[in-house]
N, CA, C and O atoms as a Tinker XYZ file with bonds, in Angstrom:
   428  protein
     1  N      0.546000   -1.047000    0.105000    73     2
     2  CA    -0.215000    0.001000    0.254000    64     1     3
     3  C      0.663000    1.329000    0.027000    63     2     4     5
     4  O      0.165000    2.340000   -0.467000    81     3
     5  N      2.081000    1.244000    0.446000    73     3     6
     6  CA     3.075000    3.026000    0.418000    64     5     7
     7  C      3.194000    2.925000   -0.801000    63     6     8     9
     8  O      3.078000    4.083000   -1.203000    81     7
     9  N      3.379000    2.170000   -1.794000    73     7    10
    10  CA     4.050000    2.220000   -2.940000    64     9    11
    11  C      2.392000    3.620000   -3.923000    63    10    12    13
    12  O      2.407000    4.659000   -4.584000    81    11
    13  N      1.285000    2.629000   -3.353000    73    11    14
    14  CA     0.401000    3.369000   -4.733000    64    13    15
    15  C     -0.040000    4.967000   -3.982000    63    14    16    17
    16  O     -0.667000    5.926000   -4.432000    81    15
    17  N      0.592000    4.718000   -2.697000    73    15    18
    18  CA     0.235000    6.295000   -2.033000    64    17    19
    19  C      1.272000    7.059000   -2.716000    63    18    20    21
    20  O      0.907000    8.017000   -3.398000    81    19
    21  N      2.218000    6.843000   -2.652000    73    19    22
    22  CA     3.250000    7.661000   -3.210000    64    21    23
    23  C      3.456000    7.777000   -4.590000    63    22    24    25
    24  O      4.328000    8.560000   -4.963000    81    23
    25  N      2.785000    7.114000   -5.453000    73    23    26
    26  CA     2.832000    7.545000   -6.749000    64    25    27
    27  C      1.429000    8.378000   -7.096000    63    26    28    29
    28  O      1.281000    8.953000   -8.174000    81    27
    29  N      0.502000    8.370000   -6.131000    73    27    30
    30  CA    -0.769000    9.215000   -5.851000    64    29    31
    31  C     -0.364000   10.704000   -5.711000    63    30    32    33
    32  O     -0.985000   11.660000   -6.175000    81    31
    33  N      0.959000   10.743000   -4.883000    73    31    34
    34  CA     1.485000   12.143000   -4.662000    64    33    35
    35  C      2.409000   12.403000   -5.716000    63    34    36    37
    36  O      2.446000   13.621000   -5.893000    81    35
    37  N      2.995000   11.939000   -6.314000    73    35    38
    38  CA     3.847000   12.511000   -7.689000    64    37    39
    39  C      2.717000   12.691000   -8.653000    63    38    40    41
    40  O      2.815000   13.903000   -8.462000    81    39
    41  N      1.762000   12.607000   -9.487000    73    39    42
    42  CA     0.974000   12.609000  -10.158000    64    41    43
    43  C      0.466000   13.813000   -9.852000    63    42    44    45
    44  O      0.243000   14.749000  -10.620000    81    43
    45  N      0.228000   13.720000   -8.256000    73    43    46
    46  CA    -0.712000   15.233000   -8.330000    64    45    47
    47  C      0.221000   15.908000   -7.885000    63    46    48    49
    48  O     -0.314000   16.743000   -7.154000    81    47
    49  N      1.769000   16.122000   -7.879000    73    47    50
    50  CA     2.534000   17.035000   -7.287000    64    49    51
    51  C      2.388000   17.985000   -8.432000    63    50    52    53
    52  O      2.229000   19.169000   -8.135000    81    51
    53  N      2.418000   17.643000   -9.728000    73    51    54
    54  CA     2.806000   18.615000  -11.115000    64    53    55
    55  C      2.008000   19.123000  -12.362000    63    54    56    57
    56  O      2.516000   19.643000  -13.356000    81    55
    57  N      0.263000   18.816000  -12.084000    73    55    58
    58  CA    -0.775000   19.171000  -13.256000    64    57    59
    59  C      0.029000   19.995000  -14.067000    63    58    60    61
    60  O      0.560000   19.476000  -15.048000    81    59
    61  N      0.232000   21.328000  -13.798000    73    59    62
    62  CA     0.355000   22.123000  -14.793000    64    61    63
    63  C      1.900000   21.968000  -15.483000    63    62    64    65
    64  O      1.922000   22.685000  -16.483000    81    63
    65  N      2.935000   21.415000  -15.329000    73    63    66
    66  CA     3.814000   21.261000  -16.122000    64    65    67
    67  C      3.979000   19.973000  -17.270000    63    66    68    69
    68  O      4.954000   19.841000  -18.008000    81    67
    69  N      3.087000   19.295000  -17.239000    73    67    70
    70  CA     3.005000   18.473000  -18.274000    64    69    71
    71  C      2.402000   19.390000  -19.321000    63    70    72    73
    72  O      2.613000   19.208000  -20.520000    81    71
    73  N      1.654000   20.371000  -18.860000    73    71    74
    74  CA     0.838000   21.124000  -19.696000    64    73    75
    75  C      1.929000   21.801000  -20.777000    63    74    76    77
    76  O      1.779000   21.816000  -21.999000    81    75
    77  N      2.758000   22.208000  -20.232000    73    75    78
    78  CA     3.780000   23.440000  -20.630000    64    77    79
    79  C      5.091000   22.635000  -21.602000    63    78    80    81
    80  O      5.750000   23.032000  -22.562000    81    79
    81  N      5.082000   21.420000  -20.877000    73    79    82
    82  CA     5.944000   20.614000  -21.505000    64    81    83
    83  C      5.277000   20.172000  -23.260000    63    82    84    85
    84  O      5.821000   20.388000  -24.343000    81    83
    85  N      4.085000   19.578000  -23.003000    73    83    86
    86  CA     3.067000   19.498000  -24.724000    64    85    87
    87  C      3.624000   20.648000  -25.546000    63    86    88    89
    88  O      4.394000   20.565000  -26.503000    81    87
    89  N      3.026000   21.876000  -24.928000    73    87    90
    90  CA     2.923000   23.414000  -25.503000    64    89    91
    91  C      4.938000   23.562000  -26.303000    63    90    92    93
    92  O      5.263000   23.929000  -27.432000    81    91
    93  N      5.611000   23.221000  -25.433000    73    91    94
    94  CA     6.674000   23.095000  -25.963000    64    93    95
    95  C      7.472000   22.150000  -27.195000    63    94    96    97
    96  O      8.299000   22.562000  -28.009000    81    95
    97  N      6.887000   20.629000  -27.026000    73    95    98
    98  CA     7.156000   19.620000  -27.668000    64    97    99
    99  C      6.506000   20.264000  -29.254000    63    98   100   101
   100  O      7.301000   20.374000  -30.187000    81    99
   101  N      5.290000   20.593000  -29.416000    73    99   102
   102  CA     4.360000   21.116000  -30.303000    64   101   103
   103  C      5.258000   22.243000  -31.195000    63   102   104   105
   104  O      5.501000   22.231000  -32.402000    81   103
   105  N      5.691000   23.292000  -30.085000    73   103   106
   106  CA     6.520000   23.890000  -31.042000    64   105   107
   107  C      7.412000   23.438000  -31.770000    63   106   108   109
   108  O      7.657000   23.729000  -32.941000    81   107
   109  N      8.057000   22.518000  -30.910000    73   107   110
   110  CA     9.465000   21.795000  -31.496000    64   109   111
   111  C      9.295000   21.033000  -33.319000    63   110   112   113
   112  O      9.927000   21.065000  -34.375000    81   111
   113  N      8.221000   20.500000  -32.855000    73   111   114
   114  CA     7.582000   19.550000  -34.328000    64   113   115
   115  C      6.870000   20.872000  -35.585000    63   114   116   117
   116  O      6.951000   20.680000  -36.798000    81   115
   117  N      6.189000   22.194000  -34.957000    73   115   118
   118  CA     6.205000   23.098000  -35.872000    64   117   119
   119  C      7.459000   23.416000  -36.602000    63   118   120   121
   120  O      7.694000   23.229000  -37.796000    81   119
   121  N      8.325000   23.994000  -35.568000    73   119   122
   122  CA     9.650000   24.525000  -36.594000    64   121   123
   123  C     10.456000   23.660000  -37.127000    63   122   124   125
   124  O     11.394000   24.088000  -37.799000    81   123
   125  N     10.251000   22.076000  -36.927000    73   123   126
   126  CA    11.060000   21.172000  -37.720000    64   125   127
   127  C      9.884000   20.645000  -39.468000    63   126   128   129
   128  O     10.096000   20.180000  -40.588000    81   127
   129  N      9.013000   20.995000  -38.864000    73   127   130
   130  CA     7.960000   20.717000  -40.254000    64   129   131
   131  C      8.276000   21.629000  -41.338000    63   130   132   133
   132  O      8.467000   21.261000  -42.497000    81   131
   133  N      8.326000   22.866000  -40.919000    73   131   134
   134  CA     8.503000   24.418000  -41.146000    64   133   135
   135  C      9.883000   23.818000  -42.172000    63   134   136   137
   136  O      9.894000   23.933000  -43.398000    81   135
   137  N     10.692000   23.347000  -41.576000    73   135   138
   138  CA    12.332000   23.501000  -42.012000    64   137   139
   139  C     12.210000   22.590000  -43.082000    63   138   140   141
   140  O     12.654000   22.880000  -44.193000    81   139
   141  N     11.662000   21.537000  -42.858000    73   139   142
   142  CA    11.306000   20.337000  -43.621000    64   141   143
   143  C     10.122000   20.506000  -45.009000    63   142   144   145
   144  O      9.948000   19.731000  -45.949000    81   143
   145  N      9.804000   21.111000  -44.866000    73   143   146
   146  CA     8.691000   20.838000  -45.541000    64   145   147
   147  C      8.135000   22.348000  -46.029000    63   146   148   149
   148  O      8.319000   22.709000  -47.191000    81   147
   149  N      7.583000   23.027000  -45.256000    73   147   150
   150  CA     7.203000   24.051000  -46.265000    64   149   151
   151  C      8.202000   25.451000  -46.652000    63   150   152   153
   152  O      7.813000   26.260000  -47.493000    81   151
   153  N      9.630000   25.630000  -45.873000    73   151   154
   154  CA    10.327000   26.697000  -46.657000    64   153   155
   155  C     11.081000   26.483000  -48.200000    63   154   156   157
   156  O     11.394000   27.236000  -49.121000    81   155
   157  N     11.208000   24.622000  -47.856000    73   155   158
   158  CA    11.674000   24.411000  -49.218000    64   157   159
   159  C     10.919000   24.493000  -50.434000    63   158   160   161
   160  O     11.275000   24.915000  -51.534000    81   159
   161  N      9.774000   24.001000  -50.045000    73   159   162
   162  CA     8.646000   24.123000  -51.292000    64   161   163
   163  C      8.450000   25.859000  -51.355000    63   162   164   165
   164  O      8.130000   26.047000  -52.529000    81   163
   165  N      8.482000   26.995000  -50.773000    73   163   166
   166  CA     8.337000   28.328000  -50.487000    64   165   167
   167  C      9.998000   28.699000  -51.870000    63   166   168   169
   168  O     10.052000   29.091000  -53.036000    81   167
   169  N     10.879000   28.345000  -50.980000    73   167   170
   170  CA    12.071000   28.232000  -52.098000    64   169   171
   171  C     12.072000   27.676000  -53.464000    63   170   172   173
   172  O     12.666000   28.337000  -54.315000    81   171
   173  N     11.506000   26.574000  -53.817000    73   171   174
   174  CA    11.371000   26.036000  -55.174000    64   173   175
   175  C     10.164000   27.181000  -55.733000    63   174   176   177
   176  O     10.317000   27.675000  -56.850000    81   175
   177  N      9.243000   27.474000  -55.080000    73   175   178
   178  CA     8.175000   28.082000  -56.033000    64   177   179
   179  C      8.651000   29.753000  -56.301000    63   178   180   181
   180  O      8.227000   30.385000  -57.269000    81   179
   181  N      9.254000   30.125000  -55.649000    73   179   182
   182  CA    10.395000   31.617000  -55.438000    64   181   183
   183  C     11.418000   31.569000  -56.942000    63   182   184   185
   184  O     11.643000   32.467000  -57.754000    81   183
   185  N     11.866000   30.233000  -56.903000    73   183   186
   186  CA    12.681000   29.706000  -58.290000    64   185   187
   187  C     12.134000   29.671000  -59.544000    63   186   188   189
   188  O     12.664000   30.084000  -60.575000    81   187
   189  N     10.793000   29.041000  -59.394000    73   187   190
   190  CA    10.003000   29.029000  -60.552000    64   189   191
   191  C      9.487000   30.375000  -61.157000    63   190   192   193
   192  O      9.774000   30.878000  -62.242000    81   191
   193  N      8.788000   30.753000  -60.337000    73   191   194
   194  CA     8.773000   32.119000  -60.492000    64   193   195
   195  C     10.086000   32.843000  -61.274000    63   194   196   197
   196  O     10.238000   32.988000  -62.487000    81   195
   197  N     10.829000   33.178000  -60.363000    73   195   198
   198  CA    11.778000   34.197000  -61.093000    64   197   199
   199  C     12.604000   33.381000  -62.912000    63   198   200   201
   200  O     13.365000   33.789000  -63.789000    81   199
   201  N     11.851000   32.135000  -62.625000    73   199   202
   202  CA    12.570000   31.455000  -64.080000    64   201   203
   203  C     11.590000   31.803000  -65.107000    63   202   204   205
   204  O     12.055000   32.171000  -66.185000    81   203
   205  N     10.223000   31.751000  -64.965000    73   203   206
   206  CA     9.518000   32.439000  -66.049000    64   205   207
   207  C      9.168000   33.658000  -66.026000    63   206   208   209
   208  O      8.444000   34.085000  -66.924000    81   207
   209  N      9.685000   34.631000  -64.805000    73   207   210
   210  CA     9.451000   35.858000  -65.579000    64   209   211
   211  C     10.463000   36.014000  -66.304000    63   210   212   213
   212  O     10.349000   36.905000  -67.147000    81   211
   213  N     12.018000   35.117000  -66.261000    73   211   214
   214  CA    13.068000   35.764000  -66.973000    64   213   215
   215  C     13.220000   34.803000  -68.170000    63   214   216   217
   216  O     14.335000   34.458000  -68.561000    81   215
   217  N     12.008000   34.354000  -68.777000    73   215   218
   218  CA    11.957000   33.632000  -70.118000    64   217   219
   219  C     11.542000   34.642000  -71.303000    63   218   220   221
   220  O     10.688000   35.527000  -71.235000    81   219
   221  N     12.564000   34.206000  -72.698000    73   219   222
   222  CA    12.502000   34.955000  -73.674000    64   221   223
   223  C     12.574000   34.799000  -74.732000    63   222   224   225
   224  O     12.761000   33.582000  -74.763000    81   223
   225  N     12.569000   35.169000  -75.868000    73   223   226
   226  CA    12.531000   34.371000  -77.417000    64   225   227
   227  C     14.072000   33.959000  -77.614000    63   226   228   229
   228  O     15.101000   34.580000  -77.346000    81   227
   229  N     13.830000   32.499000  -78.264000    73   227   230
   230  CA    14.868000   32.069000  -78.194000    64   229   231
   231  C     15.615000   30.637000  -77.038000    63   230   232   233
   232  O     16.328000   29.681000  -77.342000    81   231
   233  N     15.122000   31.016000  -75.869000    73   231   234
   234  CA    15.117000   30.011000  -74.971000    64   233   235
   235  C     14.479000   28.788000  -75.045000    63   234   236   237
   236  O     13.337000   28.884000  -75.494000    81   235
   237  N     14.848000   27.615000  -74.740000    73   235   238
   238  CA    14.522000   26.269000  -74.929000    64   237   239
   239  C     14.192000   25.902000  -73.775000    63   238   240   241
   240  O     14.807000   26.279000  -72.777000    81   239
   241  N     12.973000   24.956000  -73.726000    73   239   242
   242  CA    12.453000   24.863000  -72.521000    64   241   243
   243  C     11.847000   23.313000  -72.932000    63   242   244   245
   244  O     12.072000   22.675000  -73.960000    81   243
   245  N     10.918000   22.904000  -71.652000    73   243   246
   246  CA    10.294000   21.603000  -70.959000    64   245   247
   247  C      9.462000   22.233000  -70.589000    63   246   248   249
   248  O      9.808000   23.236000  -69.965000    81   247
   249  N      8.265000   22.034000  -70.734000    73   247   250
   250  CA     6.759000   22.585000  -70.401000    64   249   251
   251  C      5.850000   20.819000  -70.257000    63   250   252   253
   252  O      6.288000   19.758000  -70.702000    81   251
   253  N      4.702000   21.005000  -69.600000    73   251   254
   254  CA     4.060000   20.366000  -68.943000    64   253   255
   255  C      3.859000   19.588000  -69.818000    63   254   256   257
   256  O      4.019000   19.945000  -70.985000    81   255
   257  N      3.247000   17.666000  -69.343000    73   255   258
   258  CA     3.653000   17.137000  -70.548000    64   257   259
   259  C      4.788000   16.230000  -71.215000    63   258   260   261
   260  O      4.772000   15.115000  -71.736000    81   259
   261  N      5.966000   17.361000  -70.932000    73   259   262
   262  CA     7.310000   16.785000  -71.263000    64   261   263
   263  C      7.512000   17.500000  -72.731000    63   262   264   265
   264  O      8.449000   17.087000  -73.414000    81   263
   265  N      6.574000   18.684000  -73.316000    73   263   266
   266  CA     6.447000   18.919000  -74.690000    64   265   267
   267  C      7.750000   19.768000  -74.449000    63   266   268   269
   268  O      7.851000   20.660000  -73.606000    81   267
   269  N      9.007000   19.236000  -75.563000    73   267   270
   270  CA    10.025000   20.267000  -75.574000    64   269   271
   271  C     10.048000   21.359000  -77.072000    63   270   272   273
   272  O     10.006000   21.210000  -78.294000    81   271
   273  N     10.139000   22.445000  -76.119000    73   271   274
   274  CA    10.507000   23.763000  -77.240000    64   273   275
   275  C     11.242000   24.911000  -77.089000    63   274   276   277
   276  O     11.879000   25.386000  -76.148000    81   275
   277  N     10.870000   25.486000  -78.967000    73   275   278
   278  CA    11.447000   27.390000  -78.343000    64   277   279
   279  C     10.641000   27.991000  -78.363000    63   278   280   281
   280  O      9.608000   28.006000  -79.033000    81   279
   281  N     11.140000   28.736000  -77.400000    73   279   282
   282  CA    10.128000   30.224000  -77.196000    64   281   283
   283  C     10.137000   30.692000  -78.310000    63   282   284   285
   284  O     11.244000   30.614000  -78.843000    81   283
   285  N      9.203000   31.251000  -79.026000    73   283   286
   286  CA     9.190000   32.108000  -80.211000    64   285   287
   287  C      8.357000   33.434000  -79.941000    63   286   288   289
   288  O      8.205000   34.383000  -80.710000    81   287
   289  N      7.858000   33.266000  -78.668000    73   287   290
   290  CA     6.604000   34.671000  -78.439000    64   289   291
   291  C      6.647000   34.654000  -76.956000    63   290   292   293
   292  O      6.780000   33.652000  -76.254000    81   291
   293  N      6.552000   35.564000  -76.666000    73   291   294
   294  CA     6.498000   35.775000  -74.752000    64   293   295
   295  C      5.571000   36.779000  -74.713000    63   294   296   297
   296  O      5.820000   37.868000  -75.230000    81   295
   297  N      4.379000   36.517000  -74.085000    73   295   298
   298  CA     3.044000   37.648000  -73.831000    64   297   299
   299  C      3.112000   37.609000  -72.107000    63   298   300   301
   300  O      4.154000   37.184000  -71.608000    81   299
   301  N      1.963000   38.068000  -71.179000    73   299   302
   302  CA     1.971000   38.678000  -70.133000    64   301   303
   303  C      1.782000   36.817000  -69.410000    63   302   304   305
   304  O      2.173000   36.500000  -68.287000    81   303
   305  N      1.207000   36.001000  -70.259000    73   303   306
   306  CA     0.406000   34.901000  -69.162000    64   305   307
   307  C      0.739000   33.773000  -70.098000    63   306   308   309
   308  O      0.688000   32.588000  -69.771000    81   307
   309  N      1.169000   34.336000  -71.585000    73   307   310
   310  CA     1.086000   32.679000  -72.724000    64   309   311
   311  C      2.581000   32.713000  -73.029000    63   310   312   313
   312  O      3.219000   33.764000  -72.994000    81   311
   313  N      3.091000   31.593000  -73.314000    73   311   314
   314  CA     4.185000   31.445000  -74.651000    64   313   315
   315  C      3.681000   30.746000  -75.717000    63   314   316   317
   316  O      2.883000   29.811000  -75.764000    81   315
   317  N      4.378000   31.453000  -76.712000    73   315   318
   318  CA     4.510000   30.552000  -78.037000    64   317   319
   319  C      5.737000   29.507000  -78.073000    63   318   320   321
   320  O      6.841000   30.031000  -77.922000    81   319
   321  N      5.718000   28.388000  -78.214000    73   319   322
   322  CA     6.716000   27.687000  -78.299000    64   321   323
   323  C      6.433000   26.605000  -79.727000    63   322   324   325
   324  O      5.417000   25.956000  -79.974000    81   323
   325  N      7.395000   26.670000  -80.319000    73   323   326
   326  CA     8.199000   26.249000  -81.571000    64   325   327
   327  C      8.602000   24.773000  -81.549000    63   326   328   329
   328  O      9.768000   24.385000  -81.629000    81   327
   329  N      7.354000   23.864000  -81.415000    73   327   330
   330  CA     7.846000   22.438000  -81.064000    64   329   331
   331  C      8.779000   21.642000  -82.598000    63   330   332   333
   332  O      9.466000   20.676000  -82.266000    81   331
   333  N      8.808000   21.922000  -83.819000    73   331   334
   334  CA     8.900000   21.446000  -84.651000    64   333   335
   335  C      9.051000   22.837000  -86.188000    63   334   336   337
   336  O      8.358000   23.847000  -86.070000    81   335
   337  N      9.618000   22.747000  -86.975000    73   335   338
   338  CA    10.195000   23.982000  -87.850000    64   337   339
   339  C      8.878000   24.084000  -88.523000    63   338   340   341
   340  O      8.639000   23.289000  -89.432000    81   339
   341  N      7.775000   25.192000  -88.097000    73   339   342
   342  CA     6.973000   25.648000  -88.791000    64   341   343
   343  C      5.661000   25.654000  -87.465000    63   342   344   345
   344  O      4.749000   26.480000  -87.514000    81   343
   345  N      5.745000   24.802000  -86.544000    73   343   346
   346  CA     5.129000   24.384000  -86.032000    64   345   347
   347  C      4.661000   24.823000  -84.430000    63   346   348   349
   348  O      5.093000   24.049000  -83.576000    81   347
   349  N      3.984000   25.758000  -84.016000    73   347   350
   350  CA     3.953000   26.484000  -83.072000    64   349   351
   351  C      2.847000   26.234000  -81.862000    63   350   352   353
   352  O      1.745000   25.909000  -82.302000    81   351
   353  N      2.905000   26.293000  -80.927000    73   351   354
   354  CA     1.544000   26.124000  -79.869000    64   353   355
   355  C      2.065000   27.329000  -79.000000    63   354   356   357
   356  O      3.101000   27.994000  -79.010000    81   355
   357  N      0.857000   27.332000  -78.206000    73   355   358
   358  CA     0.582000   28.485000  -77.079000    64   357   359
   359  C      0.397000   27.763000  -75.704000    63   358   360   361
   360  O     -0.459000   27.005000  -75.248000    81   359
   361  N      1.660000   28.361000  -75.193000    73   359   362
   362  CA     1.231000   27.453000  -73.691000    64   361   363
   363  C      0.587000   28.338000  -72.561000    63   362   364   365
   364  O      0.039000   29.353000  -72.990000    81   363
   365  N      0.555000   28.185000  -71.462000    73   363   366
   366  CA     0.591000   29.074000  -70.078000    64   365   367
   367  C      2.404000   28.836000  -69.753000    63   366   368   369
   368  O      3.138000   27.891000  -70.042000    81   367
   369  N      2.620000   29.842000  -69.203000    73   367   370
   370  CA     4.030000   30.402000  -69.006000    64   369   371
   371  C      4.167000   29.605000  -67.487000    63   370   372   373
   372  O      5.305000   29.287000  -67.141000    81   371
   373  N      3.085000   29.301000  -66.635000    73   371   374
   374  CA     3.130000   28.423000  -65.761000    64   373   375
   375  C      3.299000   26.619000  -65.828000    63   374   376   377
   376  O      3.463000   25.762000  -64.959000    81   375
   377  N      3.207000   26.594000  -66.857000    73   375   378
   378  CA     3.267000   25.266000  -67.712000    64   377   379
   379  C      4.901000   24.767000  -67.991000    63   378   380   381
   380  O      5.259000   23.675000  -68.434000    81   379
   381  N      5.555000   25.647000  -67.684000    73   379   382
   382  CA     7.231000   25.786000  -68.101000    64   381   383
   383  C      7.607000   25.548000  -67.210000    63   382   384   385
   384  O      7.614000   26.488000  -66.415000    81   383
   385  N      8.242000   24.033000  -66.628000    73   383   386
   386  CA     8.425000   23.258000  -65.945000    64   385   387
   387  C     10.533000   23.662000  -65.746000    63   386   388   389
   388  O     11.113000   23.702000  -64.661000    81   387
   389  N     11.206000   23.893000  -67.143000    73   387   390
   390  CA    12.567000   23.454000  -67.084000    64   389   391
   391  C     12.730000   24.400000  -67.998000    63   390   392   393
   392  O     11.915000   24.598000  -68.900000    81   391
   393  N     14.318000   25.378000  -67.754000    73   391   394
   394  CA    14.488000   25.887000  -69.264000    64   393   395
   395  C     15.964000   24.841000  -69.516000    63   394   396   397
   396  O     16.847000   24.608000  -68.690000    81   395
   397  N     15.902000   24.568000  -70.291000    73   395   398
   398  CA    17.101000   23.924000  -71.230000    64   397   399
   399  C     18.392000   24.237000  -71.905000    63   398   400   401
   400  O     18.482000   24.815000  -72.988000    81   399
   401  N     19.415000   23.795000  -71.156000    73   399   402
   402  CA    20.822000   24.731000  -72.015000    64   401   403
   403  C     20.703000   24.435000  -73.118000    63   402   404   405
   404  O     20.361000   23.446000  -73.766000    81   403
   405  N     21.168000   25.842000  -73.354000    73   403   406
   406  CA    21.264000   26.316000  -75.173000    64   405   407
   407  C     21.958000   25.058000  -75.738000    63   406   408   409
   408  O     22.820000   24.386000  -75.172000    81   407
   409  N     21.250000   24.806000  -77.343000    73   407   410
   410  CA    21.369000   23.962000  -78.262000    64   409   411
   411  C     21.269000   21.775000  -77.783000    63   410   412   413
   412  O     21.736000   20.746000  -78.270000    81   411
   413  N     20.367000   22.149000  -76.592000    73   411   414
   414  CA    19.770000   21.217000  -76.218000    64   413   415
   415  C     19.105000   20.544000  -77.407000    63   414   416   417
   416  O     19.298000   19.350000  -77.640000    81   415
   417  N     18.176000   21.450000  -78.301000    73   415   418
   418  CA    17.067000   21.001000  -79.475000    64   417   419
   419  C     17.677000   21.404000  -80.700000    63   418   420   421
   420  O     17.819000   22.529000  -81.178000    81   419
   421  N     18.021000   20.239000  -81.132000    73   419   422
   422  CA    18.094000   20.243000  -82.717000    64   421   423
   423  C     17.427000   21.051000  -83.815000    63   422   424   425
   424  O     16.199000   21.128000  -83.804000    81   423
   425  N     18.176000   21.700000  -84.824000    73   423   426
   426  CA    16.727000   22.406000  -85.471000    64   425   427
   427  C     16.228000   21.423000  -85.840000    63   426   428
   428  O     15.128000   21.458000  -86.391000    81   427
């Protein structure tokens, strides 16, 4: 019996401390989640916006769906891609996934 009463005494001794520890643990978990998921995603989105804003005529790009082509015209929200000689398509700027090095596409 003496062990049970001392266990109750320990549990009753610090009821407020457990709540504060839980808040600290949740705060640390949020900080870890921020640096592992949210921050890298924001960084990629910022780099993608910068790439799209820097697009100009003659750049070779890879668009959504694997369409590769050379930029022939740039508008506010669309670009014209020359995917073959004399064949142009219009795609949204946001669909451009990758800027290819010059000379990747052969004429």
